[in-house]
Structure formats: C-alpha cells, structure tokens
N, CA, C and O atoms as a GROMACS GRO file, in nm:
protein
  512
    1MET      N    1   2.404   2.390   2.927
    1MET     CA    2   2.373   2.222   2.850
    1MET      C    3   2.322   2.296   2.680
    1MET      O    4   2.268   2.401   2.644
    2ASN      N    5   2.372   2.177   2.613
    2ASN     CA    6   2.372   2.220   2.486
    2ASN      C    7   2.253   2.189   2.393
    2ASN      O    8   2.166   2.125   2.452
    3ILE      N    9   2.233   2.209   2.301
    3ILE     CA   10   2.089   2.115   2.265
    3ILE      C   11   2.068   1.938   2.258
    3ILE      O   12   1.985   1.853   2.293
    4GLU      N   13   2.163   1.943   2.208
    4GLU     CA   14   2.207   1.811   2.233
    4GLU      C   15   2.131   1.760   2.369
    4GLU      O   16   2.012   1.743   2.392
    5GLU      N   17   2.250   1.743   2.450
    5GLU     CA   18   2.177   1.734   2.652
    5GLU      C   19   2.054   1.728   2.636
    5GLU      O   20   2.002   1.616   2.637
    6LYS      N   21   1.955   1.869   2.613
    6LYS     CA   22   1.847   1.882   2.636
    6LYS      C   23   1.731   1.766   2.568
    6LYS      O   24   1.636   1.720   2.631
    7ARG      N   25   1.757   1.740   2.462
    7ARG     CA   26   1.746   1.622   2.354
    7ARG      C   27   1.732   1.539   2.443
    7ARG      O   28   1.624   1.517   2.497
    8LYS      N   29   1.847   1.478   2.473
    8LYS     CA   30   1.870   1.353   2.580
    8LYS      C   31   1.785   1.303   2.674
    8LYS      O   32   1.736   1.195   2.707
    9VAL      N   33   1.784   1.470   2.722
    9VAL     CA   34   1.696   1.475   2.907
    9VAL      C   35   1.535   1.471   2.887
    9VAL      O   36   1.458   1.424   2.972
   10LYS      N   37   1.498   1.523   2.771
   10LYS     CA   38   1.361   1.528   2.733
   10LYS      C   39   1.329   1.399   2.676
   10LYS      O   40   1.215   1.358   2.694
   11ARG      N   41   1.410   1.329   2.610
   11ARG     CA   42   1.424   1.196   2.538
   11ARG      C   43   1.376   1.098   2.686
   11ARG      O   44   1.272   1.036   2.711
   12GLU      N   45   1.499   1.119   2.762
   12GLU     CA   46   1.436   0.980   2.820
   12GLU      C   47   1.324   1.025   2.938
   12GLU      O   48   1.271   0.934   3.002
   13TYR      N   49   1.285   1.174   2.968
   13TYR     CA   50   1.212   1.215   3.019
   13TYR      C   51   1.062   1.130   2.991
   13TYR      O   52   0.998   1.061   3.070
   14MET      N   53   1.026   1.170   2.818
   14MET     CA   54   0.927   1.116   2.774
   14MET      C   55   0.924   0.908   2.819
   14MET      O   56   0.845   0.819   2.850
   15THR      N   57   1.007   0.922   2.805
   15THR     CA   58   1.016   0.747   2.793
   15THR      C   59   1.025   0.695   2.932
   15THR      O   60   1.039   0.574   2.949
   16LEU      N   61   1.020   0.760   3.013
   16LEU     CA   62   0.971   0.733   3.145
   16LEU      C   63   0.853   0.726   3.167
   16LEU      O   64   0.781   0.650   3.231
   17TRP      N   65   0.836   0.833   3.095
   17TRP     CA   66   0.626   0.893   3.175
   17TRP      C   67   0.588   0.798   3.082
   17TRP      O   68   0.477   0.762   3.123
   18ARG      N   69   0.611   0.744   2.995
   18ARG     CA   70   0.525   0.693   2.873
   18ARG      C   71   0.550   0.518   2.925
   18ARG      O   72   0.478   0.430   2.876
   19SER      N   73   0.624   0.495   2.996
   19SER     CA   74   0.596   0.376   3.094
   19SER      C   75   0.537   0.387   3.170
   19SER      O   76   0.451   0.300   3.166
   20LYS      N   77   0.522   0.471   3.282
   20LYS     CA   78   0.459   0.525   3.410
   20LYS      C   79   0.291   0.502   3.332
   20LYS      O   80   0.204   0.429   3.379
   21ASN      N   81   0.279   0.577   3.218
   21ASN     CA   82   0.155   0.608   3.143
   21ASN      C   83   0.106   0.554   3.005
   21ASN      O   84   0.053   0.610   2.909
   22ARG      N   85   0.145   0.419   3.030
   22ARG     CA   86   0.083   0.391   2.884
   22ARG      C   87  -0.012   0.323   2.809
   22ARG      O   88  -0.007   0.267   2.700
   23GLU      N   89  -0.172   0.354   2.958
   23GLU     CA   90  -0.245   0.298   2.861
   23GLU      C   91  -0.283   0.496   2.893
   23GLU      O   92  -0.314   0.546   2.784
   24ARG      N   93  -0.284   0.537   2.937
   24ARG     CA   94  -0.327   0.688   2.903
   24ARG      C   95  -0.248   0.752   2.718
   24ARG      O   96  -0.306   0.810   2.626
   25TYR      N   97  -0.132   0.715   2.728
   25TYR     CA   98  -0.067   0.727   2.623
   25TYR      C   99  -0.101   0.706   2.472
   25TYR      O  100  -0.110   0.785   2.377
   26ASN      N  101  -0.122   0.504   2.491
   26ASN     CA  102  -0.217   0.472   2.387
   26ASN      C  103  -0.326   0.516   2.350
   26ASN      O  104  -0.320   0.561   2.235
   27ALA      N  105  -0.446   0.525   2.406
   27ALA     CA  106  -0.540   0.632   2.437
   27ALA      C  107  -0.473   0.712   2.347
   27ALA      O  108  -0.457   0.702   2.226
   28TRP      N  109  -0.445   0.777   2.411
   28TRP     CA  110  -0.438   0.988   2.322
   28TRP      C  111  -0.326   0.890   2.193
   28TRP      O  112  -0.320   0.986   2.116
   29ALA      N  113  -0.259   0.802   2.134
   29ALA     CA  114  -0.196   0.811   2.007
   29ALA      C  115  -0.334   0.781   1.884
   29ALA      O  116  -0.345   0.834   1.773
   30LYS      N  117  -0.410   0.697   1.938
   30LYS     CA  118  -0.461   0.539   1.880
   30LYS      C  119  -0.612   0.722   1.841
   30LYS      O  120  -0.675   0.751   1.739
   31GLU      N  121  -0.608   0.776   1.948
   31GLU     CA  122  -0.743   0.905   1.857
   31GLU      C  123  -0.632   1.030   1.837
   31GLU      O  124  -0.655   1.136   1.895
   32TYR      N  125  -0.524   1.018   1.761
   32TYR     CA  126  -0.499   1.184   1.727
   32TYR      C  127  -0.404   1.076   1.590
   32TYR      O  128  -0.352   1.136   1.496
   33HIS      N  129  -0.394   0.933   1.598
   33HIS     CA  130  -0.391   0.880   1.442
   33HIS      C  131  -0.483   0.876   1.388
   33HIS      O  132  -0.479   0.884   1.265
   34HIS      N  133  -0.592   0.866   1.448
   34HIS     CA  134  -0.789   0.895   1.406
   34HIS      C  135  -0.777   0.954   1.329
   34HIS      O  136  -0.764   0.941   1.207
   35LYS      N  137  -0.783   1.066   1.433
   35LYS     CA  138  -0.829   1.224   1.378
   35LYS      C  139  -0.749   1.283   1.238
   35LYS      O  140  -0.794   1.363   1.155
   36ARG      N  141  -0.628   1.222   1.240
   36ARG     CA  142  -0.500   1.312   1.103
   36ARG      C  143  -0.500   1.137   0.972
   36ARG      O  144  -0.466   1.122   0.854
   37LYS      N  145  -0.528   1.088   1.027
   37LYS     CA  146  -0.524   1.016   0.902
   37LYS      C  147  -0.538   1.067   0.770
   37LYS      O  148  -0.451   1.053   0.684
   38HIS      N  149  -0.604   1.104   0.758
   38HIS     CA  150  -0.695   1.153   0.651
   38HIS      C  151  -0.597   1.235   0.569
   38HIS      O  152  -0.604   1.237   0.447
   39LEU      N  153  -0.494   1.311   0.645
   39LEU     CA  154  -0.384   1.413   0.606
   39LEU      C  155  -0.268   1.319   0.541
   39LEU      O  156  -0.166   1.358   0.485
   40TRP      N  157  -0.299   1.216   0.558
   40TRP     CA  158  -0.092   1.130   0.580
   40TRP      C  159  -0.142   1.067   0.405
   40TRP      O  160  -0.110   1.101   0.292
   41GLU      N  161  -0.263   0.928   0.483
   41GLU     CA  162  -0.320   0.941   0.362
   41GLU      C  163  -0.284   0.904   0.209
   41GLU      O  164  -0.211   0.812   0.171
   42SER      N  165  -0.376   1.029   0.106
   42SER     CA  166  -0.337   1.060   0.036
   42SER      C  167  -0.269   1.086  -0.029
   42SER      O  168  -0.277   1.066  -0.150
   43LYS      N  169  -0.110   1.179   0.074
   43LYS     CA  170   0.040   1.186   0.036
   43LYS      C  171   0.075   1.091  -0.025
   43LYS      O  172   0.132   1.089  -0.134
   44THR      N  173   0.026   0.963   0.075
   44THR     CA  174   0.146   0.861   0.068
   44THR      C  175   0.123   0.768  -0.084
   44THR      O  176   0.204   0.704  -0.151
   45ARG      N  177  -0.024   0.795  -0.102
   45ARG     CA  178  -0.060   0.698  -0.215
   45ARG      C  179  -0.001   0.782  -0.326
   45ARG      O  180   0.014   0.714  -0.427
   46GLY      N  181   0.021   0.853  -0.334
   46GLY     CA  182   0.051   0.973  -0.456
   46GLY      C  183   0.226   0.948  -0.454
   46GLY      O  184   0.289   0.911  -0.552
   47TYR      N  185   0.282   0.977  -0.325
   47TYR     CA  186   0.421   0.882  -0.358
   47TYR      C  187   0.413   0.804  -0.369
   47TYR      O  188   0.469   0.787  -0.477
   48ARG      N  189   0.378   0.710  -0.336
   48ARG     CA  190   0.407   0.554  -0.389
   48ARG      C  191   0.386   0.548  -0.535
   48ARG      O  192   0.474   0.505  -0.609
   49LEU      N  193   0.217   0.610  -0.598
   49LEU     CA  194   0.275   0.602  -0.710
   49LEU      C  195   0.385   0.674  -0.779
   49LEU      O  196   0.439   0.594  -0.856
   50LYS      N  197   0.433   0.776  -0.784
   50LYS     CA  198   0.511   0.846  -0.868
   50LYS      C  199   0.648   0.763  -0.869
   50LYS      O  200   0.711   0.737  -0.972
   51SER      N  201   0.689   0.718  -0.714
   51SER     CA  202   0.828   0.664  -0.649
   51SER      C  203   0.804   0.516  -0.740
   51SER      O  204   0.904   0.497  -0.808
   52VAL      N  205   0.741   0.448  -0.753
   52VAL     CA  206   0.730   0.331  -0.763
   52VAL      C  207   0.681   0.342  -0.931
   52VAL      O  208   0.766   0.316  -1.017
   53TYR      N  209   0.576   0.370  -0.961
   53TYR     CA  210   0.516   0.336  -1.091
   53TYR      C  211   0.540   0.498  -1.191
   53TYR      O  212   0.523   0.532  -1.308
   54HIS      N  213   0.565   0.532  -1.124
   54HIS     CA  214   0.630   0.666  -1.220
   54HIS      C  215   0.510   0.708  -1.326
   54HIS      O  216   0.495   0.721  -1.447
   55ILE      N  217   0.413   0.723  -1.168
   55ILE     CA  218   0.301   0.798  -1.296
   55ILE      C  219   0.217   0.917  -1.177
   55ILE      O  220   0.275   0.916  -1.068
   56THR      N  221   0.147   0.974  -1.181
   56THR     CA  222   0.040   1.038  -1.121
   56THR      C  223  -0.122   0.995  -1.038
   56THR      O  224  -0.131   0.874  -1.052
   57GLU      N  225  -0.208   1.031  -0.984
   57GLU     CA  226  -0.311   1.022  -0.942
   57GLU      C  227  -0.399   1.063  -1.061
   57GLU      O  228  -0.490   0.979  -1.066
   58GLU      N  229  -0.413   1.147  -1.152
   58GLU     CA  230  -0.433   1.119  -1.266
   58GLU      C  231  -0.427   1.036  -1.382
   58GLU      O  232  -0.518   1.025  -1.465
   59ASP      N  233  -0.284   0.960  -1.386
   59ASP     CA  234  -0.267   0.850  -1.446
   59ASP      C  235  -0.333   0.754  -1.385
   59ASP      O  236  -0.439   0.724  -1.440
   60PHE      N  237  -0.307   0.700  -1.296
   60PHE     CA  238  -0.401   0.591  -1.228
   60PHE      C  239  -0.528   0.619  -1.234
   60PHE      O  240  -0.569   0.503  -1.236
   61GLN      N  241  -0.654   0.705  -1.239
   61GLN     CA  242  -0.771   0.703  -1.255
   61GLN      C  243  -0.772   0.707  -1.385
   61GLN      O  244  -0.871   0.664  -1.443
   62ASN      N  245  -0.651   0.764  -1.469
   62ASN     CA  246  -0.727   0.746  -1.660
   62ASN      C  247  -0.730   0.576  -1.670
   62ASN      O  248  -0.827   0.515  -1.714
   63MET      N  249  -0.625   0.520  -1.628
   63MET     CA  250  -0.606   0.375  -1.658
   63MET      C  251  -0.776   0.339  -1.615
   63MET      O  252  -0.859   0.302  -1.699
   64THR      N  253  -0.809   0.359  -1.455
   64THR     CA  254  -0.914   0.315  -1.436
   64THR      C  255  -0.961   0.357  -1.494
   64THR      O  256  -0.897   0.309  -1.587
   65ASP      N  257  -1.034   0.419  -1.543
   65ASP     CA  258  -1.172   0.477  -1.637
   65ASP      C  259  -1.114   0.394  -1.749
   65ASP      O  260  -1.223   0.350  -1.786
   66SER      N  261  -1.033   0.342  -1.829
   66SER     CA  262  -0.953   0.309  -1.957
   66SER      C  263  -1.069   0.172  -1.932
   66SER      O  264  -1.165   0.148  -2.005
   67GLN      N  265  -1.035   0.107  -1.829
   67GLN     CA  266  -1.057  -0.029  -1.774
   67GLN      C  267  -1.196  -0.040  -1.774
   67GLN      O  268  -1.249  -0.151  -1.777
   68ASN      N  269  -1.280   0.091  -1.771
   68ASN     CA  270  -1.393   0.045  -1.723
   68ASN      C  271  -1.415   0.008  -1.535
   68ASN      O  272  -1.507  -0.036  -1.467
   69GLY      N  273  -1.286   0.050  -1.511
   69GLY     CA  274  -1.310   0.039  -1.307
   69GLY      C  275  -1.316  -0.206  -1.272
   69GLY      O  276  -1.328  -0.275  -1.171
   70VAL      N  277  -1.302  -0.232  -1.401
   70VAL     CA  278  -1.270  -0.396  -1.380
   70VAL      C  279  -1.107  -0.447  -1.415
   70VAL      O  280  -1.029  -0.410  -1.502
   71CYS      N  281  -1.101  -0.495  -1.362
   71CYS     CA  282  -0.941  -0.642  -1.337
   71CYS      C  283  -0.943  -0.633  -1.521
   71CYS      O  284  -1.036  -0.584  -1.584
   72LYS      N  285  -0.854  -0.674  -1.565
   72LYS     CA  286  -0.796  -0.634  -1.692
   72LYS      C  287  -0.781  -0.767  -1.746
   72LYS      O  288  -0.755  -0.784  -1.866
   73ILE      N  289  -0.799  -0.867  -1.659
   73ILE     CA  290  -0.774  -1.066  -1.684
   73ILE      C  291  -0.959  -1.080  -1.699
   73ILE      O  292  -1.018  -1.094  -1.806
   74CYS      N  293  -1.022  -1.071  -1.565
   74CYS     CA  294  -1.101  -1.140  -1.479
   74CYS      C  295  -1.237  -1.022  -1.542
   74CYS      O  296  -1.358  -1.038  -1.555
   75GLY      N  297  -1.160  -0.924  -1.564
   75GLY     CA  298  -1.359  -0.806  -1.632
   75GLY      C  299  -1.414  -0.751  -1.438
   75GLY      O  300  -1.462  -0.644  -1.403
   76CYS      N  301  -1.376  -0.893  -1.336
   76CYS     CA  302  -1.431  -0.845  -1.228
   76CYS      C  303  -1.411  -0.690  -1.160
   76CYS      O  304  -1.312  -0.620  -1.181
   77SER      N  305  -1.514  -0.656  -1.084
   77SER     CA  306  -1.444  -0.504  -1.018
   77SER      C  307  -1.410  -0.596  -0.849
   77SER      O  308  -1.436  -0.703  -0.795
   78PRO      N  309  -1.338  -0.473  -0.825
   78PRO     CA  310  -1.256  -0.536  -0.713
   78PRO      C  311  -1.345  -0.551  -0.604
   78PRO      O  312  -1.326  -0.643  -0.525
   79ASN      N  313  -1.438  -0.475  -0.590
   79ASN     CA  314  -1.527  -0.533  -0.478
   79ASN      C  315  -1.584  -0.664  -0.446
   79ASN      O  316  -1.603  -0.705  -0.331
   80GLU      N  317  -1.615  -0.743  -0.579
   80GLU     CA  318  -1.660  -0.840  -0.573
   80GLU      C  319  -1.567  -0.985  -0.468
   80GLU      O  320  -1.634  -1.078  -0.423
   81HIS      N  321  -1.398  -0.978  -0.444
   81HIS     CA  322  -1.306  -1.034  -0.400
   81HIS      C  323  -1.294  -1.011  -0.238
   81HIS      O  324  -1.233  -0.908  -0.209
   82GLY      N  325  -1.328  -1.069  -0.157
   82GLY     CA  326  -1.245  -1.038  -0.002
   82GLY      C  327  -1.310  -0.931   0.023
   82GLY      O  328  -1.373  -0.866  -0.060
   83LYS      N  329  -1.291  -0.892   0.211
   83LYS     CA  330  -1.344  -0.821   0.267
   83LYS      C  331  -1.243  -0.750   0.287
   83LYS      O  332  -1.309  -0.648   0.271
   84ASN      N  333  -1.155  -0.716   0.304
   84ASN     CA  334  -1.025  -0.616   0.365
   84ASN      C  335  -0.980  -0.533   0.255
   84ASN      O  336  -0.988  -0.558   0.135
   85LYS      N  337  -0.932  -0.429   0.312
   85LYS     CA  338  -0.888  -0.291   0.194
   85LYS      C  339  -0.847  -0.330   0.112
   85LYS      O  340  -0.916  -0.317   0.010
   86MET      N  341  -0.737  -0.390   0.099
   86MET     CA  342  -0.608  -0.436  -0.035
   86MET      C  343  -0.710  -0.521  -0.119
   86MET      O  344  -0.671  -0.501  -0.234
   87SER      N  345  -0.812  -0.601  -0.125
   87SER     CA  346  -0.925  -0.653  -0.218
   87SER      C  347  -0.972  -0.535  -0.302
   87SER      O  348  -0.961  -0.532  -0.424
   88LYS      N  349  -1.029  -0.433  -0.224
   88LYS     CA  350  -1.139  -0.357  -0.297
   88LYS      C  351  -1.059  -0.259  -0.374
   88LYS      O  352  -1.133  -0.201  -0.453
   89VAL      N  353  -0.957  -0.225  -0.381
   89VAL     CA  354  -0.914  -0.171  -0.507
   89VAL      C  355  -0.861  -0.231  -0.596
   89VAL      O  356  -0.878  -0.352  -0.578
   90LEU      N  357  -0.784  -0.202  -0.715
   90LEU     CA  358  -0.710  -0.262  -0.866
   90LEU      C  359  -0.592  -0.230  -0.805
   90LEU      O  360  -0.571  -0.130  -0.736
   91HIS      N  361  -0.504  -0.329  -0.835
   91HIS     CA  362  -0.385  -0.322  -0.763
   91HIS      C  363  -0.268  -0.290  -0.969
   91HIS      O  364  -0.309  -0.326  -1.080
   92ILE      N  365  -0.168  -0.237  -0.945
   92ILE     CA  366  -0.096  -0.192  -1.049
   92ILE      C  367  -0.020  -0.317  -1.096
   92ILE      O  368   0.062  -0.365  -1.018
   93ASP      N  369  -0.038  -0.366  -1.200
   93ASP     CA  370   0.014  -0.527  -1.263
   93ASP      C  371   0.149  -0.364  -1.336
   93ASP      O  372   0.119  -0.261  -1.397
   94HIS      N  373   0.289  -0.418  -1.289
   94HIS     CA  374   0.384  -0.366  -1.407
   94HIS      C  375   0.479  -0.544  -1.405
   94HIS      O  376   0.473  -0.663  -1.373
   95ASP      N  377   0.535  -0.468  -1.449
   95ASP     CA  378   0.670  -0.628  -1.580
   95ASP      C  379   0.756  -0.566  -1.464
   95ASP      O  380   0.774  -0.445  -1.469
   96HIS      N  381   0.831  -0.662  -1.326
   96HIS     CA  382   0.947  -0.630  -1.309
   96HIS      C  383   1.074  -0.619  -1.347
   96HIS      O  384   1.153  -0.571  -1.265
   97ALA      N  385   1.118  -0.657  -1.464
   97ALA     CA  386   1.214  -0.643  -1.546
   97ALA      C  387   1.244  -0.502  -1.616
   97ALA      O  388   1.359  -0.458  -1.618
   98THR      N  389   1.139  -0.434  -1.673
   98THR     CA  390   1.139  -0.341  -1.716
   98THR      C  391   1.043  -0.262  -1.681
   98THR      O  392   1.032  -0.184  -1.776
   99GLY      N  393   0.952  -0.230  -1.587
   99GLY     CA  394   0.899  -0.153  -1.542
   99GLY      C  395   0.743  -0.111  -1.575
   99GLY      O  396   0.667  -0.027  -1.527
  100LYS      N  397   0.731  -0.216  -1.687
  100LYS     CA  398   0.682  -0.159  -1.772
  100LYS      C  399   0.509  -0.158  -1.728
  100LYS      O  400   0.494  -0.272  -1.684
  101ILE      N  401   0.387  -0.093  -1.719
  101ILE     CA  402   0.258  -0.116  -1.633
  101ILE      C  403   0.190  -0.218  -1.721
  101ILE      O  404   0.177  -0.179  -1.837
  102ARG      N  405   0.137  -0.352  -1.691
  102ARG     CA  406   0.079  -0.372  -1.803
  102ARG      C  407  -0.073  -0.353  -1.836
  102ARG      O  408  -0.142  -0.376  -1.936
  103GLY      N  409  -0.106  -0.287  -1.669
  103GLY     CA  410  -0.260  -0.293  -1.659
  103GLY      C  411  -0.314  -0.303  -1.542
  103GLY      O  412  -0.216  -0.316  -1.469
  104LEU      N  413  -0.409  -0.305  -1.476
  104LEU     CA  414  -0.503  -0.266  -1.326
  104LEU      C  415  -0.525  -0.415  -1.289
  104LEU      O  416  -0.595  -0.474  -1.370
  105LEU      N  417  -0.492  -0.470  -1.211
  105LEU     CA  418  -0.603  -0.606  -1.193
  105LEU      C  419  -0.667  -0.658  -1.036
  105LEU      O  420  -0.624  -0.612  -0.930
  106CYS      N  421  -0.762  -0.747  -1.041
  106CYS     CA  422  -0.834  -0.739  -0.880
  106CYS      C  423  -0.716  -0.775  -0.799
  106CYS      O  424  -0.605  -0.739  -0.837
  107SER      N  425  -0.731  -0.835  -0.701
  107SER     CA  426  -0.678  -0.858  -0.558
  107SER      C  427  -0.595  -1.044  -0.574
  107SER      O  428  -0.481  -1.080  -0.546
  108ARG      N  429  -0.725  -1.132  -0.635
  108ARG     CA  430  -0.677  -1.266  -0.715
  108ARG      C  431  -0.647  -1.236  -0.842
  108ARG      O  432  -0.663  -1.317  -0.751
  109CYS      N  433  -0.623  -1.211  -0.942
  109CYS     CA  434  -0.562  -1.172  -1.082
  109CYS      C  435  -0.387  -1.153  -1.026
  109CYS      O  436  -0.294  -1.228  -1.055
  110ASN      N  437  -0.382  -1.042  -0.948
  110ASN     CA  438  -0.292  -1.026  -0.900
  110ASN      C  439  -0.174  -1.124  -0.873
  110ASN      O  440  -0.076  -1.163  -0.936
  111GLY      N  441  -0.234  -1.147  -0.739
  111GLY     CA  442  -0.176  -1.251  -0.657
  111GLY      C  443  -0.128  -1.385  -0.746
  111GLY      O  444  -0.010  -1.418  -0.743
  112ALA      N  445  -0.226  -1.462  -0.825
  112ALA     CA  446  -0.206  -1.495  -0.953
  112ALA      C  447  -0.087  -1.572  -1.030
  112ALA      O  448  -0.024  -1.676  -1.047
  113LEU      N  449  -0.112  -1.406  -1.071
  113LEU     CA  450  -0.036  -1.370  -1.182
  113LEU      C  451   0.119  -1.347  -1.134
  113LEU      O  452   0.202  -1.352  -1.225
  114GLY      N  453   0.166  -1.325  -1.010
  114GLY     CA  454   0.276  -1.335  -0.946
  114GLY      C  455   0.323  -1.433  -0.955
  114GLY      O  456   0.428  -1.439  -1.019
  115TRP      N  457   0.252  -1.592  -0.875
  115TRP     CA  458   0.265  -1.736  -0.875
  115TRP      C  459   0.316  -1.731  -1.006
  115TRP      O  460   0.432  -1.723  -1.046
  116TYR      N  461   0.250  -1.735  -1.041
  116TYR     CA  462   0.246  -1.744  -1.224
  116TYR      C  463   0.428  -1.735  -1.231
  116TYR      O  464   0.515  -1.821  -1.244
  117GLU      N  465   0.432  -1.603  -1.217
  117GLU     CA  466   0.573  -1.572  -1.295
  117GLU      C  467   0.666  -1.622  -1.207
  117GLU      O  468   0.783  -1.584  -1.219
  118LYS      N  469   0.638  -1.695  -1.128
  118LYS     CA  470   0.771  -1.741  -1.013
  118LYS      C  471   0.758  -1.910  -1.030
  118LYS      O  472   0.839  -1.988  -0.981
  119CYS      N  473   0.659  -1.943  -1.096
  119CYS     CA  474   0.689  -2.134  -1.117
  119CYS      C  475   0.619  -2.181  -1.221
  119CYS      O  476   0.553  -2.283  -1.239
  120LYS      N  477   0.660  -2.034  -1.324
  120LYS     CA  478   0.663  -2.057  -1.478
  120LYS      C  479   0.669  -2.176  -1.534
  120LYS      O  480   0.577  -2.243  -1.580
  121ASP      N  481   0.844  -2.212  -1.525
  121ASP     CA  482   0.879  -2.303  -1.569
  121ASP      C  483   0.812  -2.502  -1.510
  121ASP      O  484   0.804  -2.597  -1.588
  122GLY      N  485   0.780  -2.504  -1.369
  122GLY     CA  486   0.759  -2.591  -1.327
  122GLY      C  487   0.627  -2.633  -1.368
  122GLY      O  488   0.604  -2.753  -1.379
  123ILE      N  489   0.512  -2.521  -1.397
  123ILE     CA  490   0.418  -2.558  -1.445
  123ILE      C  491   0.416  -2.582  -1.620
  123ILE      O  492   0.315  -2.626  -1.674
  124LYS      N  493   0.484  -2.562  -1.663
  124LYS     CA  494   0.476  -2.572  -1.748
  124LYS      C  495   0.540  -2.713  -1.798
  124LYS      O  496   0.493  -2.781  -1.890
  125SER      N  497   0.646  -2.741  -1.728
  125SER     CA  498   0.689  -2.849  -1.719
  125SER      C  499   0.576  -2.996  -1.744
  125SER      O  500   0.561  -3.073  -1.839
  126TYR      N  501   0.496  -2.981  -1.577
  126TYR     CA  502   0.377  -3.019  -1.549
  126TYR      C  503   0.271  -3.060  -1.710
  126TYR      O  504   0.244  -3.164  -1.770
  127LEU      N  505   0.246  -2.939  -1.725
  127LEU     CA  506   0.147  -2.959  -1.878
  127LEU      C  507   0.160  -3.013  -1.937
  127LEU      O  508   0.080  -3.091  -1.988
  128ASN      N  509   0.311  -2.992  -1.966
  128ASN     CA  510   0.356  -3.118  -2.131
  128ASN      C  511   0.403  -3.239  -2.073
  128ASN      O  512   0.438  -3.332  -2.145
   0.00000   0.00000   0.00000
C-alpha cells in the first residue's frame, strides 16, 4: 500500500470515528483550541498587519501611542463603544485606492467613514 492509499484509509477511518463519537470529539476539539489559542492569535495579527497594511506590531503600537490610544476622529477610547472584542480595539483606517494609512479609528467612526465613502455622492446631493 502506498502513502496516498494509507492516507485515504486513515482519513476514512477518522471520518467514521468522528461521526460515531461526535460529542467526545467536539469536547476534545474545544479544549484543544482553548489551550492553544494564545499560540496563533499573535501570529495571525502580526501576519495580517504585515500582509494587508505593510506595518509591524511596533509600527501599530507607535501609531497608537502617537494618538494617545484614542480615535483620530472622535477622540474616544475604543473601550467606550460596544461590548464585543472588535469594538474594543482601534481599527486601521486606510485609503482603499492608494493603501495609505490615515490613522486609527474606533469601531463607530470606522464603520461610519466606510459608509460615508460608499454613499458620498448621495449625501452631498441631499445636503445641497
């Protein structure tokens, strides 16, 4: 039996085992994930900062420090809005056309700015 056939047999066995032991497997997977979450969280964030925004964790921290940890538009701390995880951090605002980073925003300002940029012409015509 070659390697590919062995992998296929093992995959089929594990699929069958998981279907018969669904609760046991789910409990194990949840515990496994919880114990090891810290190992990949920081790597994922660093990778995203580098690949999407072309900055390092240190650059992000310097931007946060230069803004005194508050939103560049409203001046509020990110903890003042909402209860979920994403509303408690400053978001990187960037120009989608050029990729240039404009600053760090709270979740409300980031969402409002995104909405405004999509509806800019309609808002301007309404106000005139």
